Each structure stands twice: as structure tokens, then as C-alpha cells.
C-alpha positions in Angstrom: -107.4 -100.9 -176.5 -106.7 -104.7 -176.3 -103.5 -105.6 -177.6 -103.2 -108.4 -179.8 -100.3 -110.5 -178.6 -101.2 -114.5 -179.7 -101.7 -116.8 -176.5 -98.9 -119.7 -176.5 -100.0 -123.1 -176.3 -98.2 -126.5 -175.5 -96.6 -128.2 -178.1 -98.1 -131.4 -177.3 -101.4 -132.5 -178.5 -103.7 -134.9 -179.3 -105.2 -135.1 -182.9 -108.8 -135.1 -181.7 -108.7 -133.4 -178.4 -105.7 -131.0 -178.7 -104.7 -130.3 -175.1 -107.5 -131.3 -173.7 -106.4 -134.9 -173.9 -103.5 -134.3 -172.1 -104.9 -132.3 -169.3 -107.6 -135.1 -168.8 -105.1 -137.4 -168.6 -103.1 -135.9 -165.7 -105.4 -132.8 -164.2 -103.6 -132.5 -161.2 -99.7 -131.6 -162.8 -100.7 -130.9 -166.4 -100.3 -127.4 -166.4 -97.4 -127.0 -164.0 -95.3 -129.3 -166.6 -96.9 -126.9 -169.3 -96.2 -123.6 -167.3 -92.3 -124.5 -168.1 -93.0 -124.8 -171.3 -95.0 -121.8 -172.1 -95.5 -119.4 -169.4 -98.0 -118.7 -166.5 -101.2 -118.5 -168.8 -101.6 -120.4 -172.2 -104.5 -121.7 -174.3 -105.7 -125.2 -174.0 -106.3 -126.5 -177.7 -110.1 -127.8 -177.6 -112.4 -129.2 -179.8 -115.3 -127.6 -177.2 -114.6 -124.4 -177.4 -111.9 -121.7 -176.3 -109.9 -122.5 -173.2 -107.3 -121.2 -171.3 -105.2 -121.9 -167.7 -103.7 -119.1 -165.8 -101.2 -120.1 -163.0 -99.8 -116.8 -161.6 -101.5 -114.5 -158.9 -101.9 -111.6 -160.3 -103.8 -112.8 -163.3 -106.1 -115.7 -160.6 -106.9 -112.2 -158.8 -107.8 -110.2 -161.8 -110.4 -113.2 -162.6 -111.8 -113.8 -159.5 -111.4 -110.4 -157.4 -111.0 -107.5 -159.6 -113.2 -108.2 -162.5 -115.3 -110.7 -161.3 -118.5 -110.0 -162.8 -116.8 -110.7 -166.1 -116.6 -114.4 -165.1 -119.4 -116.7 -164.2 -118.6 -120.3 -162.7 -117.5 -122.8 -165.4 -119.6 -126.1 -166.5 -118.1 -127.9 -163.7 -120.6 -126.2 -161.3 -123.1 -126.1 -164.0 -123.4 -130.3 -163.8 -124.7 -129.7 -160.4 -127.7 -127.3 -160.9 -130.1 -130.1 -161.4 -129.4 -130.9 -157.8 -128.0 -127.6 -156.4 -130.8 -125.3 -158.3 -129.8 -121.6 -157.7 -127.9 -122.1 -154.7 -124.4 -120.0 -153.6 -122.6 -122.6 -155.4 -124.3 -122.3 -158.7 -125.9 -119.0 -159.1 -124.6 -116.0 -160.6 -125.3 -112.3 -160.9 -127.2 -109.8 -159.0 -129.7 -112.9 -157.8 -126.2 -114.7 -155.8 -124.9 -111.4 -154.6 -128.6 -111.1 -152.8 -128.5 -114.3 -151.6 -125.2 -114.2 -150.2 -126.1 -111.0 -148.2 -128.8 -113.1 -146.5 -127.2 -116.0 -146.2 -123.7 -114.5 -144.7 -124.8 -113.5 -141.4 -125.4 -117.1 -140.5 -121.8 -118.2 -141.2 -120.7 -114.8 -139.4 -117.7 -116.2 -136.5 -120.1 -114.9 -133.5 -122.8 -117.3 -134.9 -120.1 -120.4 -134.9 -119.9 -120.2 -131.3 -123.3 -121.6 -130.9 -122.4 -124.3 -133.3 -119.1 -125.6 -131.7 -121.3 -127.2 -129.3 -122.9 -129.6 -131.7 -119.2 -130.0 -133.4 -117.9 -131.3 -130.2 -121.1 -133.4 -128.9 -121.1 -134.9 -132.4 -117.5 -135.6 -132.5 -117.5 -137.0 -128.9 -120.4 -139.2 -129.6 -118.9 -140.9 -132.5 -115.1 -141.2 -130.3 -117.2 -143.5 -128.0 -118.9 -145.4 -130.2 -115.3 -146.1 -131.9 -114.5 -147.2 -128.5 -117.0 -150.0 -128.0 -116.5 -150.9 -131.8 -112.5 -151.2 -132.3 -110.2 -152.6 -130.7 -106.3 -151.9 -130.6 -104.6 -152.7 -133.7 -108.6 -153.2 -135.6 -108.4 -151.3 -139.2 -110.5 -148.5 -139.5 -111.7 -147.0 -142.9 -110.6 -143.3 -142.2 -112.3 -141.8 -145.4 -116.1 -143.2 -144.6 -115.5 -142.7 -140.8 -114.7 -138.7 -141.8 -117.2 -138.5 -144.3 -120.0 -140.2 -141.7 -119.0 -137.8 -139.1 -118.9 -134.5 -141.3 -122.2 -135.4 -142.6 -123.6 -136.0 -139.0 -122.3 -132.5 -138.0 -123.8 -130.7 -141.1 -127.2 -132.2 -140.5 -127.2 -131.1 -136.8 -125.9 -127.5 -137.5 -128.7 -127.5 -140.4 -131.4 -129.5 -138.1 -131.0 -129.2 -133.9 -134.3 -131.7 -134.9 -133.5 -135.0 -134.8 -133.0 -136.4 -138.4 -131.0 -139.5 -137.3 -133.5 -142.0 -139.4 -132.9 -139.8 -142.5 -129.4 -139.7 -142.4 -128.5 -143.0 -144.1 -130.6 -141.8 -146.9 -129.2 -138.4 -147.3 -125.7 -140.0 -146.9 -126.6 -142.5 -149.8 -128.4 -140.3 -152.2 -125.8 -137.3 -151.9 -123.4 -140.1 -153.1 -125.0 -141.3 -156.1 -125.9 -137.9 -157.0 -122.5 -136.7 -156.2 -121.2 -140.0 -158.8 -123.9 -138.8 -161.7 -122.8 -134.9 -161.2 -119.1 -136.2 -161.9 -119.6 -138.5 -165.0 -121.7 -135.7 -166.8 -118.3 -133.9 -166.4 -116.3 -136.4 -167.9 -118.5 -136.7 -170.4 -119.6 -133.3 -171.7 -122.0 -135.2 -174.4 -124.3 -136.9 -172.0 -127.8 -136.1 -172.7 -129.2 -133.2 -170.3 -131.0 -134.4 -167.0 -134.2 -133.4 -168.4 -134.7 -136.1 -171.5 -135.9 -139.2 -170.1 -133.3 -141.9 -170.4 -133.0 -144.5 -168.4 -130.0 -143.0 -166.7 -131.7 -139.6 -166.5 -135.0 -141.5 -165.4 -132.5 -143.1 -162.3 -130.6 -139.7 -161.7 -134.1 -137.7 -161.6 -135.0 -139.9 -158.9 -132.3 -139.9 -156.9 -132.7 -135.8 -156.8 -136.1 -136.2 -155.8 -135.5 -138.2 -153.2 -133.2 -136.5 -151.6 -135.3 -133.1 -152.4 -138.3 -134.9 -150.7 -136.2 -135.9 -147.4 -135.2 -132.2 -146.8 -138.4 -130.5 -148.3 -140.1 -132.9 -145.4 -137.6 -131.8 -142.5 -138.2 -127.6 -143.7 -142.0 -128.4 -144.2 -142.4 -130.3 -140.4 -140.0 -127.2 -139.1 -142.5 -124.3 -140.4 -145.7 -126.2 -138.8 -143.5 -126.4 -135.8 -143.2 -123.8 -133.1 -140.1 -124.4 -132.0 -137.2 -122.1 -132.2 -134.0 -123.9 -132.9 -130.5 -122.2 -132.8 -129.6 -123.9 -136.1 -128.8 -123.3 -139.4 -132.5 -124.1 -140.4 -133.4 -121.5 -138.6 -131.4 -118.5 -139.8 -132.0 -119.3 -143.0 -135.9 -118.8 -142.9 -135.1 -115.8 -140.7 -133.5 -113.9 -143.3 -134.8 -110.9 -144.6 -134.1 -108.8 -147.7 -132.6 -105.9 -146.8 -134.7 -104.1 -149.9 -138.2 -105.6 -149.3 -138.1 -107.8 -146.3 -139.3 -110.9 -148.0 -137.9 -114.1 -146.7 -136.4 -117.0 -149.2 -138.9 -118.5 -151.2 -139.7 -122.4 -150.2 -137.3 -122.8 -153.5 -134.5 -120.7 -152.5 -134.5 -122.1 -149.0 -134.1 -126.0 -150.7 -131.7 -125.2 -153.1 -129.4 -123.2 -150.2 -130.3 -126.0 -147.5 -128.9 -128.6 -150.6 -126.0 -126.6 -151.3 -125.3 -126.6 -147.8 -125.4 -130.2 -147.6 -123.3 -130.9 -150.3 -120.5 -128.4 -149.9 -120.4 -128.3 -146.2 -119.5 -132.7 -145.7 -117.7 -133.9 -148.9 -114.9 -131.4 -148.8 -114.5 -131.5 -144.9 -114.2 -135.4 -145.0 -111.9 -135.4 -147.6 -109.9 -133.0 -145.5 -110.1 -134.8 -141.9 -109.3 -138.4 -144.0 -105.8 -136.8 -145.2 -105.3 -135.0 -142.4 -105.1 -138.1 -139.7 -103.1 -139.6 -143.1 -100.3 -137.0 -142.9 -100.1 -137.1 -139.1 -99.9 -140.8 -139.1 -97.3 -140.6 -141.6 -95.5 -138.1 -139.5 -95.6 -139.0 -135.9 -93.2 -136.2 -134.7 -95.8 -134.3 -135.9 -98.7 -135.9 -134.5 -97.5 -136.3 -130.9 -97.1 -132.1 -131.4 -100.9 -132.0 -132.2 -101.7 -134.9 -128.9 -99.5 -132.4 -126.4 -100.8 -129.2 -128.1 -104.3 -130.2 -126.9 -103.6 -132.2 -124.0 -101.7 -129.3 -122.4 -105.1 -126.8 -123.3 -107.4 -129.6 -121.9 -105.8 -130.3 -118.5 -106.0 -126.6 -117.9 -109.7 -126.1 -119.7 -112.5 -127.8 -121.5 -112.4 -127.0 -124.7 -114.5 -124.3 -126.1 -115.0 -122.1 -129.4 -112.9 -118.8 -127.0 -109.7 -121.6 -126.5 -109.9 -123.3 -129.5 -108.3 -120.6 -131.5 -105.3 -120.9 -129.1 -104.8 -124.8 -130.7 -101.7 -122.8 -133.4 -100.0 -125.9 -134.2 -103.0 -128.2 -134.7 -104.3 -125.2 -137.1 -100.6 -125.6 -138.5 -101.5 -129.0 -139.6 -104.9 -128.0 -141.3 -103.4 -125.5 -143.4 -100.8 -127.4 -144.4 -103.2 -130.6 -145.8 -105.0 -128.0 -147.2 -102.2 -127.0 -149.2 -100.9 -130.8 -150.2 -104.3 -131.7 -150.9 -106.9 -128.8 -151.3 -110.2 -130.8 -151.7 -111.9 -128.1 -153.4 -108.8 -128.5 -156.3 -109.5 -126.5 -159.3 -111.6 -123.6 -160.2 -113.2 -123.0 -163.6 -114.9 -119.7 -164.8 -116.2 -118.6 -167.9 -115.4 -115.1 -169.8 -119.2 -113.2 -171.1 -117.2 -110.5 -172.9 -113.8 -109.8 -174.3 -111.4 -108.7 -171.5 -107.1 -108.6 -171.0 -105.1 -110.7 -168.8 -101.3 -109.2 -169.0 -100.7 -109.3 -172.5 -103.2 -111.1 -173.8 -106.9 -110.5 -175.2 -109.0 -113.1 -173.9 -112.2 -113.7 -176.4 -116.0 -113.6 -174.8 -116.9 -117.1 -174.2 -113.4 -118.0 -172.9 -113.5 -121.5 -170.6 -110.6 -120.2 -167.7 -108.9 -122.9 -165.5 -107.3 -122.1 -162.3 -105.7 -125.2 -160.4 -105.3 -124.6 -157.0 -103.4 -128.2 -156.3 -100.9 -126.2 -159.1 -100.6 -123.3 -157.3 -100.2 -124.8 -153.6 -97.4 -126.9 -155.1 -95.2 -124.3 -157.5 -91.2 -124.3 -156.1 -91.4 -120.6 -157.1 -93.6 -120.2 -153.8 -92.9 -123.3 -151.5 -90.3 -124.5 -150.6 -89.7 -128.6 -150.8 -93.9 -128.3 -152.1 -93.9 -131.9 -152.0 -92.8 -132.2 -148.3 -95.1 -131.8 -144.8 -94.4 -129.3 -143.1 -96.8 -127.3 -141.3 -94.3 -124.9 -139.3 -94.2 -123.1 -143.4 -97.5 -121.4 -142.6 -95.9 -119.2 -139.5 -92.5 -118.2 -141.8 -92.1 -114.6 -142.9 -91.7 -116.2 -146.3 -95.6 -117.5 -146.3 -97.1 -114.0 -144.4 -94.8 -112.2 -148.3 -96.8 -114.6 -150.8 -98.5 -113.0 -153.0 -102.5 -113.2 -152.1 -103.8 -115.6 -154.9 -100.9 -118.3 -154.7 -102.9 -120.1 -151.3 -106.2 -120.5 -152.4 -108.2 -123.6 -150.7 -111.2 -121.9 -150.1 -111.5 -119.7 -153.4 -110.5 -116.0 -153.5 -112.6 -112.3 -154.0 -116.5 -112.2 -153.1 -117.0 -115.9 -154.2 -114.7 -117.1 -151.5 -116.2 -119.9 -149.4 -119.0 -118.7 -147.0 -118.2 -121.7 -144.9 -114.3 -121.4 -144.3 -114.6 -120.4 -140.8 -117.1 -123.0 -140.2 -115.2 -125.9 -142.1 -111.9 -124.6 -140.0 -113.9 -124.5 -136.7 -115.2 -128.1 -137.3 -111.5 -129.4 -138.2 -109.5 -128.1 -135.6 -112.1 -129.8 -133.3 -112.1 -133.2 -134.7 -108.7 -133.2 -134.6 -108.5 -132.1 -131.4 -110.8 -134.5 -129.9 -109.7 -137.5 -132.0 -106.1 -136.9 -131.6 -106.7 -137.4 -127.1 -108.6 -140.8 -127.5 -107.1 -142.6 -130.4 -103.7 -142.9 -132.6 -103.3 -144.4 -135.9 -100.4 -146.6 -137.7 -100.4 -147.3 -141.2 -101.2 -150.9 -142.8 -98.4 -150.8 -145.3 -96.4 -148.0 -146.6 -99.4 -146.1 -148.5 -99.0 -144.7 -151.5 -101.6 -142.3 -151.8 -103.3 -141.5 -155.3 -105.5 -138.6 -156.0 -108.9 -139.1 -158.3 -109.7 -135.5 -159.3 -113.4 -135.1 -159.8 -115.6 -132.8 -158.4 -113.3 -132.5 -155.2 -109.7 -134.4 -154.5 -110.6 -137.8 -153.6 -108.1 -140.5 -152.7 -108.8 -143.1 -154.9 -108.6 -145.7 -152.6 -110.6 -145.4 -149.2 -107.6 -144.6 -146.8 -107.4 -147.1 -143.8 -105.4 -147.3 -141.0 -105.0 -149.1 -138.1 -106.3 -148.0 -135.1 -105.1 -147.8 -131.1 -106.9 -146.3 -128.2 -104.6 -144.1 -125.8 -104.2 -145.1 -122.4 
């Protein structure tokens, strides 16, 4: 029997949007502030339907893991469906489970060794370009450079065949598609993309251009008699365990589009934050440099020995804690449920603010400070499981988690050996919580060559 305890709600609200207006004003901090008033589960009063926020690891575990089949993805994911179709990020139910089983082997740790060389060689190529492009003391837009590098790596990991001619088209149209998706989240009253307004027709054209480039690459690959040991090959060779069927052309396109979008935007943001933090904390930056230098003094960087870069990995973990690129998870209840002492109605939106969880003082000492060493303490090891979740949690944890972590380790390691950075000014990082957690302004630094 589900108990009928009334769900609390913060007292401060606006006449039209209720609590939702306050949440929109400061989405990164609102839940933490409201938690102090009403606790770790509460209603966000909204004219658009029932909405609750949870900031308790046991409750988050219930939604993402224990009763995950009752909670489908929320609006933030639905607005990307015109671009991503039924890819892993947006699909649901049995179809999602089948696709996850099909795709999982492509991201298995054993497969990552084949992709490590791509990560390393692409990073080295960009380093050589920087050596020719930048003099000591030049400004470098680290946000744009990391976006380009991450896109090159995910492109080459997907398609080992040369697609350099298409990379600018892909990058430009991905960015425009993301901007439109963000606009739809901020303005839920916008007309669906299939209604032929001028803005929607432009959106359709952008998406078709992007899909057309990817579709052409897939068709060309199918016509070749060459075996590439890349992600596209693995996806094309994947077979349904029940009937041995491969993915349809539409499924293949949707999954490739999803890997493109999810596989570069979040990683690029995390890397830009990492370089900023290591610039602002020179002692920690020197530790990364020395750790990698000591390793490279003995042997070349490899997939196996990259795992020994313990301090570099701590830096990445702390960056993902402070500035999680995937900063929020939204879910939508299919049937009524109970979380803690509270009844959850069917068709209730659920907000899990990862940024909030990563900054709560009850779990983290000095949460606003950059302390990579915290991740090797007993306190961290004893934290409840769903306090730190930069890649989500439960069955829908990010399938590219190990790929992304290896990529960030490789890039930080190699670039730290060739360059160091200084702040242009005392940088006040302002965050823009959209589909991903972006800096409000691109991060620019002074770049210097190491002797």
C-alpha cells in the first residue's frame, strides 16, 4: 500500500511558473538551496505537469537502478530524437535493451586497446600542429581546440577511413543541431520539428545535411571490400543474439549519430575544464607532468601502462566532480511508485542534479576546492554509490565511460609533455548548464612550449 505523505515544496515561487521559474534562473544551485529548506525529495511546482527533484543517493539508486524500468528518459532527451532517432541515448524499453546488448562489445575494455592508437596518434598530430601554429605567450582557445580534437578522435574511431574533407561539415552542423535542441528545452512551447515553419525547415535541413554525410560514409563502407578495425565495423558486424540479424540501416545511422554527439561534446568540455584547473593549480599541473615524464622516460605510452598514471586519473575524476559535463539526469515515471515515504504519481518528471550531488558538503570536504587526492581517501571509498555519478548510473550508465576516460588520460598526458599554460587573467569561470555543462565563454589561455 503506497503511503499518502504530502510531498514538500519550496516556499519561494513565481506566480506563473511556480518553483520552476526559480529552477530555470539558477539550475545548478537551486536544488541544493531548496534541499536545506524542504529536504532531499521535493516537488518543483510547475504549470507543465508534476515535477520532483531528488538529492539522496538511495532515492537516485531507486530511480536509476532498482526500479529503472518504471522511469523513462525525460524531455531533455526527447528533443534530440529528430537528430538521434532511436539511438542508445534516446531509445527505451526492450528495443533499448536489445541495442545495448548489440553495441556493448564495441566498447568493451578489450576493444579499447585497438582504439588507443587512434587516440594517441591523433593527439600527437594536433600537438605538432600547435608547435607550428603557436609561439610562447600566444593565446589558445582551449575550448575550441579540445572540441576539434575530441571530434577528430571520435571520427577516426568510428571511421578509420579518411573523412577529413567532411569533418568541418560534421562539426558545424552538429553545433547548430545542439543549439536548436537547447532552444527547444528552454522553450517547450516551440512547435514540433515536422511542422514546416521557417525555423523548423532550417532545422530539418541542418539535420539532413549531417545525416547525409554520415549515410554516405556508411554506404561507401558497405561497398568496400576492406576490413577496418573501427567502431563502425564493429557496429556493422554486430548480430542480434536471438535471430542473428544485423542492425537495419536506420538503426546503424541512429547509433553512429549518437556516438558522434555524445562522444565528443562531453569529453571536449571535460578536457577544457581540466586544462583550466591545472593552469590555476600549478602544483597539481606539475605533478601530472612529472608522472607522465617518469613513465615516458622508461617506455612509450601504451594502452596498458596508461593505467599506471594514477595522479592523472585523480585529476580527471576531480574535474568530472567539479564540472560534470552531463550535469543533470531527467526521468519520467510510467506508473505510480513510492520513493522513501512519498507516493510518486504516474507521469511525474524526476530531476537528478549531478552537479548538486557532486557539491554537497555532507559528502565532500571543501567541495568548491580542486583536491584530486580526495579520490584515494577512505572517505571517498565509503561514499554511497550514487553520490558520484559523472557517467550516470544503473543499466543506462554511459556505454562510452571507459572510452572517454582513456581518451582524456591520453590527451592530458601527451599535451602536458609538450606545453604548459598560464591564465590570461584571473579567470572567473561562469557555467552554462544546457544539454551539457559548458563554460559561458570559451576558455582561453596563454600557451608555452616546454624546453
